[in-house]
C-alpha positions as CSV (number, residue, x, y, z in Angstrom):
1,M,-62.7,51.0,194.9
2,E,-62.9,52.6,198.4
3,E,-63.3,49.2,200.0
4,T,-60.2,47.9,198.2
5,N,-58.2,50.9,199.4
6,R,-59.3,50.4,203.0
7,E,-58.4,46.7,202.8
8,A,-55.0,47.6,201.3
9,E,-54.4,50.2,204.1
10,A,-55.4,47.7,206.8
11,T,-53.0,45.1,205.3
12,A,-50.2,47.6,205.1
13,V,-50.8,48.7,208.8
14,Q,-50.7,45.0,209.9
15,R,-47.5,44.4,207.9
16,V,-45.8,47.5,209.3
17,A,-46.9,46.6,212.8
18,G,-45.4,43.2,212.4
19,M,-42.1,44.7,211.3
20,L,-41.9,47.1,214.2
21,Q,-42.9,45.0,217.2
22,R,-39.6,45.4,218.9
23,S,-37.7,48.6,219.5
24,D,-34.5,47.4,217.9
25,Q,-36.4,47.1,214.6
26,L,-36.7,50.8,214.4
27,D,-33.1,51.0,213.3
28,K,-34.0,49.0,210.2
29,V,-36.9,51.3,209.1
30,E,-34.7,52.8,206.3
31,Q,-33.7,49.4,205.1
32,Y,-37.3,48.2,205.0
33,R,-38.3,51.4,203.2
34,R,-35.6,50.8,200.5
35,R,-36.6,47.1,200.1
36,E,-40.3,48.0,199.7
37,A,-39.4,50.8,197.2
38,R,-37.4,48.2,195.1
39,K,-40.4,45.8,195.1
40,K,-42.7,48.6,194.1
41,A,-40.4,49.6,191.3
42,S,-40.3,46.0,190.1
43,V,-44.1,45.7,190.1
44,E,-44.4,49.0,188.2
45,A,-41.8,47.9,185.7
46,R,-43.6,44.6,185.0
47,L,-47.0,46.4,184.7
48,K,-45.3,48.9,182.3
49,A,-43.8,46.1,180.2
50,A,-47.2,44.3,180.1
51,I,-49.1,47.4,179.0
52,Q,-46.4,48.3,176.5
53,S,-46.5,44.7,175.0
54,Q,-50.3,45.0,174.6
55,L,-50.1,48.4,173.0
56,D,-47.5,47.2,170.6
57,G,-49.6,44.2,169.7
58,V,-52.7,46.3,169.0
59,R,-50.6,48.8,167.0
60,T,-49.0,46.0,164.9
61,G,-52.4,44.4,164.3
62,L,-53.9,47.7,163.0
63,T,-50.9,48.3,160.8
64,Q,-51.2,44.8,159.3
65,L,-54.9,45.2,158.7
66,H,-54.3,48.4,156.9
67,N,-51.5,46.9,154.8
68,A,-53.8,44.0,154.0
69,L,-56.5,46.3,152.8
70,V,-54.0,48.2,150.6
71,D,-52.7,44.9,149.2
72,V,-56.2,43.7,148.3
73,K,-56.9,46.9,146.4
74,D,-53.6,46.5,144.6
75,I,-54.4,42.9,143.7
76,Q,-57.8,43.9,142.4
77,G,-56.2,46.6,140.2
78,S,-53.6,44.1,139.0
79,L,-56.2,41.5,138.1
80,A,-58.2,44.0,136.2
81,D,-55.0,44.9,134.3
82,V,-54.2,41.3,133.6
83,S,-57.7,40.7,132.3
84,K,-57.4,43.7,130.0
85,D,-54.0,42.6,128.7
86,W,-55.2,39.1,128.2
87,R,-58.1,40.2,126.0
88,Q,-55.8,42.4,124.0
89,S,-53.3,39.6,123.4
90,I,-55.7,36.9,122.2
91,N,-55.1,37.9,118.6
92,T,-51.3,38.0,118.9
93,I,-50.8,34.3,119.7
94,E,-50.1,33.5,116.0
95,S,-47.2,36.0,116.1
96,L,-45.4,33.8,118.7
97,K,-44.0,31.6,115.9
98,D,-41.0,33.9,115.6
99,V,-40.5,33.6,119.4
100,K,-40.5,29.8,119.2
101,D,-37.9,29.9,116.5
102,A,-35.8,32.3,118.6
103,V,-36.1,29.9,121.6
104,V,-34.9,27.0,119.5
105,Q,-32.0,29.1,118.2
106,H,-31.2,30.2,121.8
107,S,-31.2,26.6,122.9
108,Q,-28.8,25.7,120.1
109,L,-26.5,28.6,121.1
110,A,-26.8,27.7,124.8
111,S,-25.6,24.2,123.9
112,A,-22.8,25.6,121.9
113,V,-21.7,27.8,124.8
114,E,-22.0,25.0,127.3
115,N,-19.7,22.8,125.1
116,L,-17.5,25.7,124.1
117,K,-14.5,24.5,126.2
118,N,-14.6,21.0,124.6
119,I,-15.2,22.4,121.1
120,F,-12.1,24.5,121.1
121,S,-10.1,21.7,122.8
122,V,-11.1,18.8,120.6
123,P,-7.7,18.2,119.0
124,E,-5.9,18.4,122.4
125,I,-8.5,16.1,124.1
126,V,-8.2,13.6,121.3
127,E,-4.5,13.4,121.7
128,E,-4.8,13.1,125.5
129,T,-7.3,10.3,125.1
130,K,-5.1,8.5,122.7
131,H,-2.3,8.7,125.2
132,L,-4.5,7.4,128.0
133,I,-5.6,4.5,125.9
134,E,-2.0,3.7,125.1
135,Q,-1.1,3.8,128.8
136,A,-4.1,1.5,129.6
137,E,-5.8,4.2,131.7
138,L,-9.1,3.1,130.3
139,L,-11.5,4.8,132.8
140,K,-9.9,8.2,132.3
141,A,-9.8,7.7,128.6
142,H,-13.5,6.8,128.6
143,R,-14.4,9.8,130.6
144,K,-12.7,12.1,128.1
145,L,-14.4,10.2,125.2
146,M,-17.8,10.7,126.8
147,D,-17.1,14.4,127.1
148,L,-16.3,14.6,123.5
149,E,-19.3,12.6,122.5
150,F,-21.7,14.6,124.7
151,S,-20.5,17.8,123.1
152,R,-20.8,16.4,119.6
153,D,-24.2,14.9,120.2
154,D,-25.7,18.0,121.9
155,L,-24.6,20.2,119.0
156,M,-26.1,17.8,116.4
157,Y,-29.3,17.4,118.4
158,E,-29.8,21.2,118.6
159,Q,-29.1,21.5,114.9
160,Y,-31.6,18.6,114.2
161,R,-34.2,20.4,116.3
162,M,-33.8,23.7,114.4
163,D,-33.6,22.2,110.9
164,S,-33.5,18.5,110.5
165,K,-33.0,18.8,106.7
166,N,-29.9,20.9,106.9
167,T,-27.4,18.1,106.1
168,S,-24.5,20.5,105.4
169,D,-24.3,21.8,109.0
170,M,-24.7,18.2,110.3
171,S,-21.8,17.1,108.0
172,L,-19.7,20.0,109.2
173,I,-20.2,19.0,112.9
174,R,-19.6,15.3,112.0
175,I,-16.3,16.2,110.1
176,Y,-15.0,18.3,113.0
177,F,-15.6,15.5,115.4
178,E,-14.6,12.7,113.0
179,D,-11.7,11.6,115.3
180,V,-14.1,10.8,118.1
181,Q,-15.5,7.7,116.4
182,S,-11.9,6.4,115.8
183,L,-11.2,7.0,119.4
184,S,-14.3,5.0,120.4
185,D,-13.2,2.1,118.1
186,E,-9.7,2.2,119.5
187,L,-11.0,2.0,123.0
188,A,-13.3,-0.8,122.1
189,K,-10.3,-2.7,120.7
190,Q,-8.6,-2.4,124.1
191,L,-11.7,-3.5,125.9
192,W,-12.0,-6.6,123.7
193,M,-8.3,-7.4,124.2
194,V,-8.6,-7.3,128.0
195,L,-11.7,-9.5,127.8
196,Q,-9.9,-12.0,125.5
197,R,-7.2,-12.2,128.2
198,S,-9.6,-12.1,131.1
199,M,-8.5,-15.5,132.6
200,G,-5.0,-14.2,133.0
201,T,-6.0,-10.6,133.7
202,V,-8.2,-11.5,136.6
203,R,-5.3,-13.3,138.3
204,R,-2.8,-10.5,137.7
205,D,-4.9,-7.3,137.9
206,P,-8.6,-7.7,138.5
207,T,-9.1,-4.0,138.7
208,M,-8.4,-3.8,134.9
209,L,-11.3,-6.2,134.3
210,V,-13.6,-4.2,136.7
211,S,-12.7,-1.0,134.8
212,V,-13.7,-2.7,131.5
213,V,-17.0,-3.8,132.9
214,R,-17.7,-0.4,134.3
215,I,-17.0,1.3,131.0
216,I,-19.4,-1.1,129.2
217,E,-22.1,-0.5,131.8
218,R,-21.7,3.3,131.3
219,E,-22.1,2.8,127.5
220,E,-25.2,0.6,128.1
221,K,-26.9,3.4,130.0
222,I,-26.0,6.0,127.3
223,D,-27.4,3.6,124.7
224,R,-30.7,3.3,126.5
225,R,-31.0,7.0,127.0
226,M,-30.2,7.7,123.3
227,T,-32.7,5.0,122.1
228,D,-35.4,6.5,124.3
229,R,-34.7,10.0,122.9
230,N,-34.8,8.5,119.3
231,K,-38.3,7.2,120.0
232,Q,-39.4,10.7,121.1
233,T,-37.5,13.0,118.6
234,G,-36.3,10.7,115.8
235,F,-32.7,11.8,116.4
236,I,-29.9,9.2,117.1
237,P,-26.2,10.2,117.4
238,P,-23.7,8.6,115.0
239,G,-22.4,5.3,116.2
240,R,-25.4,4.6,118.6
241,P,-26.3,2.2,119.9
242,K,-22.8,0.8,120.4
243,Q,-24.1,-2.4,122.0
244,W,-20.8,-3.0,123.7
245,K,-22.4,-5.3,126.3
246,E,-23.6,-7.6,123.5
247,N,-20.2,-7.5,121.9
248,M,-18.6,-8.3,125.3
249,F,-20.5,-11.6,125.6
250,K,-19.6,-12.4,122.0
251,V,-15.9,-11.9,122.8
252,L,-16.2,-14.0,126.0
253,E,-17.9,-16.8,124.0
254,S,-15.2,-16.6,121.3
255,T,-12.5,-16.7,124.0
256,V,-14.0,-19.8,125.5
257,S,-14.3,-21.5,122.1
258,T,-10.7,-20.6,121.3
259,R,-9.6,-21.9,124.7
260,I,-11.2,-25.3,124.1
261,E,-10.2,-25.6,120.4
262,G,-6.6,-24.6,121.3
263,T,-6.1,-27.7,123.4
264,Q,-6.2,-30.0,120.3
265,S,-2.5,-30.5,119.6
266,E,-2.7,-33.9,117.9
267,T,-4.8,-35.5,115.1
268,R,-6.0,-39.0,114.4
269,E,-3.2,-39.4,111.9
270,S,-0.5,-38.7,114.5
271,D,-2.0,-40.6,117.4
272,K,-5.0,-42.9,117.6
273,M,-5.6,-41.8,121.2
274,W,-5.9,-38.1,120.2
275,L,-9.5,-37.9,121.4
276,V,-8.7,-39.3,124.8
277,R,-5.9,-36.8,125.2
278,L,-8.1,-34.0,124.0
279,L,-10.9,-34.8,126.4
280,E,-8.5,-35.1,129.3
281,L,-6.9,-31.7,128.5
282,T,-10.3,-30.2,128.0
283,R,-11.5,-31.5,131.4
284,K,-8.4,-30.2,133.2
285,Y,-8.6,-26.7,131.6
286,V,-12.4,-26.4,132.0
287,L,-12.2,-27.3,135.6
288,D,-9.3,-24.9,136.3
289,D,-11.0,-22.1,134.4
290,L,-14.3,-22.7,136.2
291,I,-12.5,-22.4,139.6
292,V,-11.0,-19.1,138.5
293,V,-14.4,-17.9,137.2
294,Q,-16.1,-18.9,140.5
295,N,-13.5,-17.6,142.9
296,L,-12.2,-14.5,141.0
297,M,-14.1,-13.4,138.0
298,T,-17.6,-13.3,139.4
299,Q,-16.4,-10.5,141.8
300,C,-15.5,-8.4,138.8
301,F,-19.0,-8.4,137.3
302,P,-22.2,-6.8,138.7
303,P,-24.5,-9.3,140.6
304,H,-27.3,-8.8,138.1
305,Y,-25.2,-10.5,135.3
306,N,-25.8,-13.8,137.0
307,T,-23.9,-15.7,134.4
308,F,-22.3,-18.4,136.5
309,H,-25.6,-20.1,137.3
310,S,-27.4,-19.2,134.1
311,E,-28.7,-21.7,131.5
312,E,-25.7,-20.8,129.3
313,M,-23.3,-22.2,131.9
314,M,-23.7,-24.6,134.9
315,G,-27.5,-24.4,134.8
316,H,-27.8,-25.6,131.2
317,P,-30.5,-28.2,130.7
318,D,-28.0,-30.7,129.2
319,L,-26.0,-30.7,132.4
320,R,-28.9,-31.4,134.7
321,S,-29.3,-34.7,136.5
322,E,-31.6,-37.3,134.9
323,C,-33.0,-38.3,138.3
324,D,-34.6,-36.5,141.2
325,V,-31.9,-35.8,143.6
326,N,-34.4,-35.2,146.4
327,H,-35.0,-39.0,146.5
328,L,-31.4,-39.9,146.9
329,E,-29.6,-40.7,150.1
330,P,-27.3,-38.0,151.5
331,L,-23.8,-38.3,150.1
332,L,-22.3,-37.5,153.5
333,P,-23.4,-38.2,157.1
334,Q,-24.8,-35.2,158.9
335,D,-22.0,-35.1,161.5
336,V,-19.5,-34.9,158.6
337,V,-21.5,-32.1,157.0
338,D,-21.6,-30.2,160.3
339,E,-17.8,-30.6,160.7
340,L,-17.2,-29.4,157.2
341,L,-19.5,-26.4,157.7
342,S,-17.8,-25.6,161.0
343,K,-14.4,-25.6,159.2
344,Y,-15.8,-23.5,156.5
345,V,-17.0,-20.9,159.0
346,Q,-13.6,-20.8,160.7
347,T,-11.8,-20.4,157.3
348,F,-14.3,-17.8,156.1
349,T,-13.9,-15.8,159.4
350,S,-10.2,-15.8,159.0
351,N,-10.3,-15.0,155.3
352,I,-12.9,-12.2,155.6
353,T,-10.9,-10.6,158.4
354,G,-7.8,-10.5,156.1
355,W,-9.8,-9.4,153.1
356,L,-11.4,-6.5,155.0
357,R,-8.0,-5.4,156.4
358,K,-6.4,-5.5,153.0
359,A,-9.4,-3.6,151.4
360,L,-9.1,-0.9,154.1
361,E,-5.3,-0.6,153.6
362,T,-5.9,-0.2,149.8
363,D,-8.5,2.5,150.4
364,K,-6.2,4.3,152.8
365,K,-3.6,4.5,150.1
366,D,-6.2,6.2,147.8
367,W,-6.8,8.8,150.5
368,Q,-3.2,10.1,149.9
369,K,-3.6,10.6,146.2
370,D,-3.2,14.0,144.5
371,T,-6.3,13.4,142.4
372,E,-9.9,13.7,143.5
373,P,-11.9,10.5,144.1
374,E,-14.4,9.3,141.6
375,A,-18.0,10.5,141.7
376,D,-21.1,8.4,141.3
377,Q,-23.8,9.1,138.7
378,D,-25.3,11.8,140.9
379,G,-21.9,13.6,141.3
380,Y,-21.2,12.5,144.9
381,Y,-17.6,11.6,145.8
382,Q,-17.0,7.9,146.7
383,T,-14.3,5.3,146.9
384,T,-14.5,1.6,145.8
385,L,-14.3,0.3,149.4
386,P,-18.1,-0.4,149.9
387,A,-18.3,-2.1,146.5
388,I,-15.3,-4.3,147.3
389,V,-16.5,-5.2,150.8
390,F,-20.0,-6.2,149.7
391,Q,-18.7,-8.2,146.7
392,M,-16.9,-10.3,149.2
393,F,-20.0,-10.7,151.3
394,E,-22.2,-11.4,148.3
395,Q,-19.9,-14.1,147.0
396,N,-19.9,-16.0,150.3
397,L,-23.6,-15.6,150.8
398,Q,-24.3,-17.0,147.4
399,V,-22.3,-20.1,148.3
400,A,-24.0,-20.4,151.7
401,A,-27.4,-20.0,150.1
402,Q,-26.7,-23.2,148.0
403,I,-26.3,-25.2,151.2
404,N,-29.4,-24.4,153.2
405,E,-31.4,-21.5,154.7
406,G,-30.1,-21.9,158.2
407,F,-26.5,-21.8,157.1
408,K,-27.1,-18.8,154.9
409,E,-28.6,-17.0,158.0
410,Q,-25.5,-18.0,160.0
411,V,-23.1,-16.6,157.4
412,L,-25.1,-13.4,157.1
413,K,-24.9,-12.9,160.9
414,L,-21.2,-13.6,160.7
415,C,-20.8,-11.0,157.9
416,L,-22.6,-8.4,159.9
417,K,-20.5,-9.1,163.0
418,Q,-17.3,-8.8,160.9
419,M,-18.8,-5.6,159.4
420,N,-19.3,-4.1,162.8
421,T,-15.6,-4.8,163.8
422,F,-14.5,-3.5,160.4
423,L,-16.4,-0.2,160.8
424,I,-14.8,0.5,164.2
425,R,-11.4,0.2,162.5
426,Y,-12.7,2.4,159.7
427,K,-13.7,5.1,162.2
428,E,-10.2,4.9,163.8
429,E,-8.5,5.3,160.5
430,A,-10.7,8.3,159.6
431,I,-9.7,10.0,162.8
432,A,-6.0,9.2,162.2
433,Y,-6.4,10.6,158.7
434,K,-7.7,13.9,160.1
435,E,-4.9,14.0,162.8
436,D,-2.2,13.4,160.1
437,H,-3.7,16.2,158.1
438,L,-3.6,18.7,161.0
439,R,0.1,18.2,161.3
440,D,0.5,19.6,157.8
441,R,-2.7,21.1,156.4
442,Q,-1.2,21.2,152.9
443,L,-1.1,17.4,152.8
444,P,-2.8,15.4,151.4
445,Q,-3.9,17.7,148.6
446,C,-7.3,16.1,148.3
447,Y,-8.0,15.7,152.0
448,I,-11.4,17.5,151.9
449,Q,-12.6,15.4,148.8
450,Y,-11.6,12.1,150.4
451,M,-13.1,13.0,153.7
452,I,-16.3,13.7,151.8
453,A,-16.0,10.3,150.2
454,I,-15.6,8.7,153.6
455,I,-18.8,10.3,154.7
456,N,-20.7,9.2,151.6
457,N,-19.3,5.7,152.0
458,C,-21.3,5.5,155.3
459,Q,-24.5,6.0,153.4
460,T,-23.5,3.5,150.8
461,F,-22.7,1.0,153.5
462,K,-26.2,1.4,155.1
463,E,-27.9,0.9,151.7
464,S,-25.7,-2.2,150.9
465,I,-26.4,-3.8,154.3
466,N,-30.1,-3.3,153.9
467,S,-29.9,-4.8,150.4
468,L,-28.0,-7.9,151.8
469,K,-30.6,-8.4,154.5
470,R,-33.5,-8.1,152.1
471,K,-31.9,-10.6,149.8
472,Y,-30.5,-13.2,152.2
473,S,-32.5,-12.9,155.4
474,Q,-35.9,-14.3,156.2
475,S,-36.2,-12.2,159.3
476,S,-37.0,-8.5,159.4
477,E,-36.3,-8.1,163.1
478,P,-33.4,-5.8,164.0
479,T,-30.4,-7.4,165.7
480,A,-27.7,-6.1,168.1
481,S,-25.3,-6.0,165.2
482,D,-27.7,-3.8,163.2
483,A,-27.9,-1.2,166.0
484,N,-24.1,-1.2,166.5
485,I,-23.5,-0.8,162.7
486,E,-26.0,2.0,162.4
487,K,-24.5,3.7,165.5
488,T,-20.9,3.4,164.2
489,L,-21.8,4.6,160.7
490,N,-23.6,7.6,162.0
491,E,-20.6,8.4,164.2
492,V,-18.1,8.1,161.3
493,A,-20.3,10.3,159.1
494,K,-21.0,13.0,161.8
495,E,-17.3,13.1,162.9
496,G,-16.3,13.4,159.3
497,C,-18.6,16.4,158.9
498,Q,-17.2,17.8,162.1
499,F,-13.7,17.4,160.8
500,L,-14.6,19.3,157.6
501,L,-16.2,22.1,159.7
502,D,-13.1,22.2,161.8
503,E,-11.1,22.7,158.6
504,V,-13.4,25.6,157.7
505,F,-13.1,27.3,161.1
506,L,-9.4,27.0,161.2
507,D,-9.3,29.2,158.1
508,L,-11.9,31.6,159.8
509,E,-10.1,31.9,163.1
510,L,-8.3,35.1,162.4
511,H,-11.4,36.8,161.0
512,L,-13.6,35.6,163.9
513,N,-11.0,37.1,166.2
514,E,-11.6,40.5,164.6
515,L,-15.3,40.6,165.4
516,L,-16.5,43.1,168.0
517,T,-13.1,44.8,168.2
518,R,-12.0,48.4,167.6
519,K,-10.8,47.4,164.1
520,W,-14.2,45.9,163.4
521,L,-16.0,49.0,164.6
522,L,-13.9,51.2,162.3
523,G,-14.7,49.1,159.2
524,S,-13.3,45.6,159.1
525,H,-14.2,43.2,156.3
526,A,-14.1,40.2,158.6
527,V,-17.7,39.1,158.0
528,D,-17.4,39.5,154.2
529,T,-14.4,37.2,154.2
530,I,-16.2,34.7,156.5
531,C,-19.2,34.5,154.2
532,V,-17.0,34.1,151.1
533,T,-14.9,31.4,152.7
534,V,-17.8,29.4,154.0
535,E,-19.6,29.5,150.6
536,D,-16.4,28.4,148.8
537,Y,-16.0,25.4,151.1
538,F,-19.6,24.5,150.7
539,N,-19.2,24.3,146.9
540,D,-17.1,21.2,147.7
541,F,-19.5,20.1,150.5
542,N,-22.3,19.8,147.9
543,K,-20.7,16.5,147.1
544,I,-21.9,15.1,150.4
545,K,-25.0,12.9,150.3
546,K,-28.2,13.5,152.3
547,P,-29.0,13.7,155.1
548,F,-25.5,14.6,156.2
549,N,-25.1,17.6,153.8
550,L,-28.2,19.3,155.4
551,E,-27.1,18.5,158.9
552,M,-23.7,20.0,158.0
553,S,-25.2,23.2,156.7
554,G,-27.2,23.6,159.8
555,E,-24.2,23.0,162.1
556,A,-22.1,25.5,160.1
557,H,-24.8,28.1,160.5
558,R,-25.0,27.5,164.2
559,R,-21.3,27.6,164.8
560,V,-20.9,30.9,162.9
561,V,-23.6,32.5,165.0
562,V,-22.3,31.1,168.2
563,E,-18.8,32.3,167.4
564,Y,-20.2,35.7,166.7
565,I,-22.0,35.9,170.0
566,K,-18.9,34.6,171.8
567,A,-17.1,37.6,170.4
568,V,-19.7,39.8,172.1
569,M,-19.5,38.0,175.4
570,Q,-15.7,38.2,175.5
571,K,-16.0,42.0,175.9
572,R,-13.4,42.8,173.2
573,I,-14.9,46.3,173.0
574,T,-16.7,48.7,175.3
575,F,-18.7,51.4,173.5
576,R,-17.7,54.8,174.6
577,N,-20.8,56.8,173.7
578,A,-24.2,56.6,172.0
579,E,-22.7,57.2,168.6
580,E,-20.4,54.1,168.9
581,R,-23.3,52.0,170.2
582,R,-25.4,53.0,167.2
583,E,-22.6,52.3,164.7
584,G,-21.9,49.0,166.3
585,A,-25.5,47.9,166.4
586,D,-26.1,48.9,162.8
587,R,-23.0,46.9,161.8
588,M,-24.3,43.8,163.7
589,M,-27.7,44.0,162.1
590,K,-26.2,44.3,158.6
591,E,-23.9,41.3,159.3
592,A,-26.9,39.3,160.7
593,E,-28.6,39.9,157.3
594,Q,-25.4,38.7,155.5
595,F,-25.5,35.5,157.4
596,K,-29.2,35.0,156.7
597,F,-28.6,35.4,153.0
598,L,-25.7,33.0,153.0
599,F,-27.3,30.2,154.9
600,R,-30.6,30.5,153.2
601,K,-28.7,29.7,150.1
602,L,-26.7,26.9,151.6
603,T,-29.7,25.2,153.3
604,A,-31.9,25.3,150.2
605,G,-34.4,27.9,151.7
606,E,-34.9,26.3,155.1
607,D,-35.8,28.5,158.0
608,T,-32.5,30.0,159.2
609,D,-33.8,33.3,160.7
610,R,-34.0,32.5,164.4
611,L,-30.2,32.0,164.9
612,C,-29.3,35.1,163.0
613,D,-32.0,37.1,164.7
614,S,-30.2,36.5,168.0
615,I,-27.5,38.8,166.7
616,A,-30.0,41.5,165.8
617,A,-31.7,41.1,169.2
618,I,-28.4,41.8,170.9
619,A,-27.9,44.8,168.6
620,E,-31.2,46.2,169.8
621,V,-29.9,46.2,173.4
622,F,-26.8,48.2,172.2
623,K,-28.8,50.5,170.0
624,L,-31.3,51.7,172.6
625,T,-30.7,55.4,173.4
626,D,-32.7,55.7,176.6
627,P,-31.0,53.7,179.4
628,T,-34.1,53.8,181.5
629,L,-35.8,51.4,179.0
630,L,-32.9,48.9,179.1
631,Y,-35.0,46.6,181.3
632,L,-37.7,46.4,178.6
633,E,-35.2,45.6,175.8
634,V,-33.4,43.0,177.9
635,S,-36.6,41.4,178.9
636,T,-37.6,41.1,175.2
637,L,-34.3,39.4,174.5
638,V,-34.8,37.0,177.4
639,S,-38.4,36.1,176.2
640,K,-37.1,35.3,172.7
641,Y,-34.1,33.3,174.0
642,P,-34.9,31.8,177.4
643,D,-31.7,29.8,177.6
644,I,-29.8,33.1,178.1
645,R,-28.1,33.3,181.5
646,E,-27.4,36.1,184.0
647,E,-23.7,36.3,183.1
648,H,-24.6,36.9,179.4
649,I,-26.8,39.9,180.4
650,V,-24.1,41.3,182.6
651,A,-21.6,41.0,179.7
652,L,-24.0,42.7,177.3
653,L,-24.5,45.6,179.7
654,A,-20.7,45.9,180.2
655,V,-20.1,46.1,176.4
656,R,-22.9,48.7,176.1
657,G,-20.8,50.8,178.5
658,D,-23.4,53.1,180.1
659,A,-25.3,50.9,182.5
660,T,-24.6,51.9,186.1
661,R,-24.1,49.3,188.9
662,D,-27.5,50.0,190.4
663,M,-29.2,49.8,187.0
664,R,-27.5,46.4,186.3
665,Q,-28.5,45.1,189.7
666,T,-32.1,46.2,189.3
667,I,-32.4,44.6,185.8
668,I,-30.8,41.3,187.1
669,E,-33.0,41.1,190.2
670,T,-36.2,41.9,188.2
671,L,-35.4,39.3,185.5
672,S,-34.6,36.7,188.1
673,Q,-38.2,37.0,189.5
674,S,-40.0,37.1,186.1
675,K,-37.8,35.1,183.7
676,P,-39.7,32.2,182.0
677,A,-38.4,28.7,182.6
678,Y,-36.4,27.2,179.7
679,M,-38.3,24.1,178.6
680,G,-35.8,23.0,176.0
681,I,-38.3,23.0,173.2
682,M,-36.5,25.5,171.0
683,Q,-32.9,24.9,169.9
684,P,-30.7,26.6,172.5
685,I,-28.2,29.3,171.4
686,F,-26.7,30.7,174.6
687,K,-26.6,27.4,176.5
688,D,-23.1,26.5,175.6
689,I,-21.6,30.0,175.4
690,T,-19.5,30.7,178.4
691,V,-18.5,34.2,179.6
692,P,-14.9,34.8,180.8
693,S,-14.8,35.3,184.5
694,M,-13.1,38.7,184.1
695,T,-16.4,40.2,182.9
696,M,-18.3,39.3,186.1
697,T,-18.6,41.8,188.9
698,S,-18.9,41.4,192.6
699,M,-22.6,42.2,192.2
700,T,-23.2,39.0,190.3
701,S,-21.4,36.9,192.9
702,M,-24.0,38.2,195.4
703,A,-26.8,37.0,193.1
704,T,-25.4,33.5,192.5
705,A,-28.4,31.8,194.0
706,K,-30.6,33.6,191.5
707,L,-28.7,32.4,188.3
708,L,-31.1,32.1,185.4
709,K,-31.4,28.4,184.5
């Protein structure tokens, strides 16, 4: 130790001698002394911080070990109590039969409560449904019919579970809902009528035929679900299975037969050539009808129906060639074939551009509706645009696949290229939709719901593109079009999410402006209103598909915290005394916990603490009662959030209100020497938060070269 002291003294003597080699340097002795004193203070502060950190760690570790020991003892006692209770309850298992009966009764009552709205409104809903059927609003009518049937079936099922032999209660429910079956029959009549006139309907209004097919598909799913439940429980609702899909094919078959039989206008007695005339008329009608079926009707049915090429139609064995076509000479020379294919591609390109433009224009008209968009089976909002677009592609790819593999690949690439151009236009229209809404935020009434549908459509487009590639492409290698489509879809979805968040924060603007003001300190409810507003908006945002809904929750969380910290940095308030600092810090910590609770709920339990903890960490700086320990508290904040900059620290000390100029300069200079480098591993919080220039002092301009990066 003595040797070390001697070495230190020798080094100090040499250093002082070096400073005072010239007589003019004696005038700077006081300056040298102050500089060395500051360095000494800096070193002592760092040592003090290190020792304090070690002591805190040891103290925390001992506390946790003690708590763990207490918890182990509590668990041992609890396990002993559980073992004792279990032994005592072995003989009481038989008495649980009453509990089981109570559970069944509770389930029945829960079902009744859940369907209470429909139960009391059955007559009104029946009348509304009848009116919708009369107005040919078949999809809406079917939705109300399903609500009625679900209510009836749930009540009957719960009654069946409780007492399957109680026919009187079953009859009571059946009688109360007796109009539901007649509604179902009336709707079925309308469906069969549309199908009987399908050749004319598909030319005039194909959406009507699409609606009919969608209703039948819904009923098929319900039939399958009820049949499966019947196998498990023995219960089947009245009228099930409806088998509307089977009836649909019967109606279509009857329509075709009637179409052919109706062409016979003469008999042998009136004209000997009646058969020739009949065959010629049949040939003409069949050819015309098949063209309509191929070009129009197949788009109205799901691809898995596959009826056009089934054995019941053009693939029937009786219509197949009697010779092997592979051994025949080509009907057309290859150059003629190439020319025809080239013309086909040109025509297809022109047509698909027009179809896509028309489809987008139709979808844009839907965006202005006063009613919410439809939801898929999982409850996510959507529009019909993806289905319409990919029906077009599917139809043309089916034709291309019949020619050869190479041409099919060519048409697929062309579809993807057109899709890329279309999505760019889709993005522009979504932006224009948002800008029109900002001019008058009351219009359109369902702006939020349709923006959600636009976001969800992006995910549907991705899935449909992948489906097309799997079905029609032999190559799995990604192309330039794939990357561009993926990029554009992500941009549309993320910008849509940003538009929705902008809508939220427009409503929050007044409340955010109250934060960290005198009004806030005296008891403002700004954060309560912010939390309620955000949660209310996110009830609608639950209709957004993954992964965009999770990304949106995270971004909303980040924006709320950043806006809160911005309010601090804008120096809207300067605390006048220790009591105000304590009150302000306590309020900040409470509000940080409110944000934690809110966003844990919105992000399904994901870790949300770090962002909100930044507010609590700032509050600790304000709450500190001993100004001499400010450096330690600020250094703790910097170690947790290394992206914080010098101007942020200066702003915090200014809001605190009791940090002297020398104290601020000492803290800044010390931190500039010891601040850890920001490696960009953790998500930054302070990085994009600017501090208004009015909060900077002349002291900070002198330390510009030492800005914390």
